[in-house]
Each structure stands twice: as C-alpha cells, then as structure tokens.
C-alpha positions as CSV (number, residue, x, y, z in Angstrom):
1,M,0.0,-0.3,-0.1
2,R,1.4,3.4,-1.3
3,L,0.7,6.5,0.9
4,S,0.0,9.4,-1.1
5,L,2.4,13.0,-0.1
6,K,-0.1,14.0,2.1
7,G,-0.6,10.5,4.0
8,K,2.8,10.5,4.5
9,V,3.4,14.3,6.1
10,L,0.2,13.3,8.4
11,S,1.8,10.2,9.1
12,V,5.0,12.1,10.3
13,A,3.0,14.5,12.1
14,V,0.7,12.6,14.0
15,L,2.8,9.7,14.7
16,P,5.4,11.3,17.0
17,V,2.3,12.7,18.8
18,V,0.6,9.5,19.3
19,L,3.5,8.0,20.5
20,F,4.3,10.7,23.2
21,A,1.4,10.3,24.2
22,L,1.7,6.5,24.9
23,I,4.9,7.3,26.6
24,I,3.3,9.9,28.8
25,S,0.3,7.9,29.5
26,L,2.3,4.6,30.0
27,C,4.4,6.6,32.8
28,T,1.6,8.5,34.4
29,L,0.1,4.9,34.8
30,Y,3.7,3.5,36.6
31,I,3.9,6.4,38.8
32,L,0.4,6.6,40.2
33,R,0.4,2.4,40.6
34,Q,3.7,3.9,43.0
35,Q,1.6,6.2,44.8
36,A,-1.1,3.8,45.1
37,A,1.0,1.1,46.9
38,Q,3.1,3.8,48.9
39,E,-0.2,4.8,50.4
40,V,-1.4,1.5,51.0
41,Q,1.6,1.3,53.3
42,D,1.6,4.2,54.8
43,T,-2.2,3.8,55.8
44,R,-1.5,0.4,57.2
45,E,1.2,1.2,58.9
46,R,-0.7,4.6,60.4
47,Y,-3.6,1.8,61.4
48,L,-0.8,-0.3,63.3
49,V,0.3,2.6,65.3
50,D,-3.1,3.1,66.4
51,A,-4.2,-0.4,66.8
52,R,-0.8,-0.7,69.0
53,A,-1.8,2.1,71.4
54,S,-5.6,1.3,71.5
55,L,-4.1,-2.0,72.5
56,Q,-2.1,-0.8,74.9
57,N,-4.9,1.0,76.3
58,Y,-7.2,-1.9,76.9
59,V,-4.2,-4.0,78.2
60,A,-3.6,-1.5,80.7
61,V,-7.1,-1.3,81.9
62,A,-7.4,-4.9,82.2
63,L,-4.0,-5.2,84.1
64,G,-5.3,-2.4,86.7
65,T,-8.3,-4.5,87.2
66,V,-6.2,-7.4,88.1
67,K,-3.1,-5.9,89.7
68,P,-5.0,-5.9,93.3
69,I,-5.8,-9.9,93.2
70,Y,-2.5,-10.3,91.8
71,D,-0.5,-8.2,94.4
72,A,-2.6,-10.2,97.3
73,A,-2.3,-13.9,95.6
74,G,0.3,-16.3,96.6
75,A,2.4,-18.6,94.3
76,N,0.1,-21.1,92.9
77,D,-3.0,-19.3,94.1
78,D,-6.1,-21.0,91.9
79,A,-8.9,-19.6,93.6
80,A,-7.2,-15.6,92.2
81,R,-6.6,-17.4,89.1
82,A,-9.9,-18.7,88.7
83,Q,-11.2,-14.8,89.9
84,V,-9.0,-13.1,87.2
85,I,-9.9,-15.8,84.6
86,Q,-13.7,-14.8,85.2
87,M,-12.8,-11.2,85.4
88,L,-10.7,-11.3,82.1
89,S,-13.3,-13.0,80.1
90,K,-16.0,-10.9,80.4
91,V,-13.8,-8.2,79.0
92,T,-14.6,-6.7,75.5
93,Y,-13.6,-3.8,73.3
94,G,-14.0,-2.5,69.9
95,K,-16.4,-4.6,67.8
96,D,-15.0,-7.8,67.9
97,G,-12.0,-7.2,70.6
98,Y,-11.7,-9.7,73.8
99,F,-9.0,-11.0,76.0
100,F,-7.8,-14.9,75.9
101,G,-5.0,-16.6,77.6
102,Y,-2.7,-19.8,77.7
103,D,-0.9,-21.1,80.0
104,S,2.7,-22.3,79.9
105,K,1.5,-25.3,77.9
106,A,-0.8,-23.3,75.4
107,V,-3.8,-24.9,77.5
108,R,-6.4,-22.7,76.6
109,L,-7.7,-20.6,79.8
110,F,-10.3,-18.4,78.5
111,K,-11.2,-16.8,75.4
112,G,-13.2,-14.0,75.6
113,N,-16.6,-15.0,76.8
114,S,-16.7,-18.3,74.4
115,P,-16.4,-21.8,76.6
116,E,-15.0,-23.2,73.1
117,G,-11.9,-25.2,74.2
118,I,-10.8,-24.1,77.5
119,G,-8.8,-27.0,78.7
120,K,-7.6,-27.9,75.8
121,S,-4.3,-27.8,74.5
122,F,-3.4,-25.9,71.1
123,I,0.5,-26.2,71.1
124,D,0.2,-27.4,67.2
125,A,-2.4,-24.8,65.7
126,Q,-1.1,-23.5,63.0
127,D,-2.4,-20.3,60.8
128,P,-2.5,-20.3,56.7
129,N,1.3,-19.4,56.5
130,G,2.3,-23.1,59.4
131,V,3.5,-20.6,62.1
132,Y,2.5,-22.3,65.4
133,V,0.7,-19.8,66.5
134,N,0.7,-20.7,70.4
135,R,4.0,-21.9,70.4
136,E,5.2,-18.9,69.4
137,L,3.0,-16.8,71.9
138,V,4.3,-18.7,75.0
139,N,7.4,-18.5,73.6
140,V,7.8,-14.7,73.3
141,G,5.8,-14.4,76.4
142,K,8.2,-16.5,78.1
143,R,11.4,-14.3,76.7
144,Y,9.7,-11.0,76.2
145,P,6.9,-10.2,78.3
146,L,4.6,-7.4,77.2
147,R,5.6,-7.9,73.4
148,E,3.6,-7.6,70.5
149,L,3.0,-9.9,67.4
150,L,1.9,-9.7,64.3
151,L,-0.4,-13.6,63.8
152,H,-3.0,-14.9,61.1
153,V,-5.9,-16.0,64.0
154,A,-9.3,-16.6,63.1
155,R,-11.3,-14.4,65.6
156,Y,-14.4,-16.1,67.2
157,S,-16.8,-14.5,65.4
158,D,-15.9,-14.8,61.7
159,T,-14.1,-18.1,60.2
160,C,-11.1,-17.1,57.8
161,P,-8.1,-16.1,59.3
162,Q,-6.9,-12.8,59.4
163,V,-4.1,-10.7,60.2
164,G,-4.3,-9.5,64.5
165,L,-2.1,-8.0,66.8
166,Y,-1.9,-9.9,69.8
167,R,0.2,-8.4,73.4
168,V,1.5,-11.0,74.9
169,L,1.7,-10.8,78.8
170,A,3.7,-13.5,80.7
C-alpha cells in the first residue's frame, strides 16, 4: 500500500504525537501505581500505630483491674487465678476485641466469653502460613513479656483467618 504525499506528511506529524502520548500515559500509570502502593503501605502503618496504642490502653485497663488480686495472691493461688480468668473473659472492646489466655503449655484458659476449647491444648495450632501460633505466643511470653505479635488467627466472630495484633503478657 502506497501512501500519498499528504498521508506521509500526516503520518510523520501524527505518529510522534501519538507515540509521545502513549509514553506519557504509560509513565503516568507507573507513577500512579507506585503512589497507590505507597499510600496503602502508609495507611497500614498508621492503622498499626493506632491499633498498638489502643491495645496498650485496653491491656493497661485490664491489668489495673486484676492487679489488686494478683498482688494479694500467693504462688499457685488457684482461687485468684480463677477470679482473674472470670474477670478478663468478660472484657470486650471495639467491634470484636476480646482477651484470651493460655498457660505455659498452650492450654486455653479462656477466650473472651466463649467456652470453646477451654482446657484443650492448642500447642499444635497453625495459621495459614504454617506458623505454630500458640507456641509462638508462649515462647514470646516467656522471653519477652509485654511484646506485640502480628499473627494470622481466626477470631471467634468470623471463620476466615486475618492478621491480628496480639499483646503477650507473661
């Protein structure tokens, strides 16, 4: 197919403009995707900072509530332990936040106000990534009291695992 002189001149004039517009569009798309990814990361970090502060406040309130019982209790005081478990199992916060407790062998002591799994060992419970969740909680609690962890765990209010922030107290 042969182009006329008018078609050739028009092609030479339009082709660079179209090519330039395509390059600018691709660069803009790349920059917008990078900015969107950065915004998502920044939002996650801000949310995590807020969640940490909120969780620390809830834990401080819970610890303040049980501190008199803990201070008055002797070693291996089962009555004080039962009283603290009863108090903490009733505490909820936010939409679906709750406290839960395991002993040093990952046996569930309480999980919010749910009786599910009380007295059962969860030492072999894994998250979708293969992490032994309760082993990790117990190990961190033994080594680093008052430490936070991000783990994939299903809450009792839903069935699919999600990332949650957990504060370990030893």
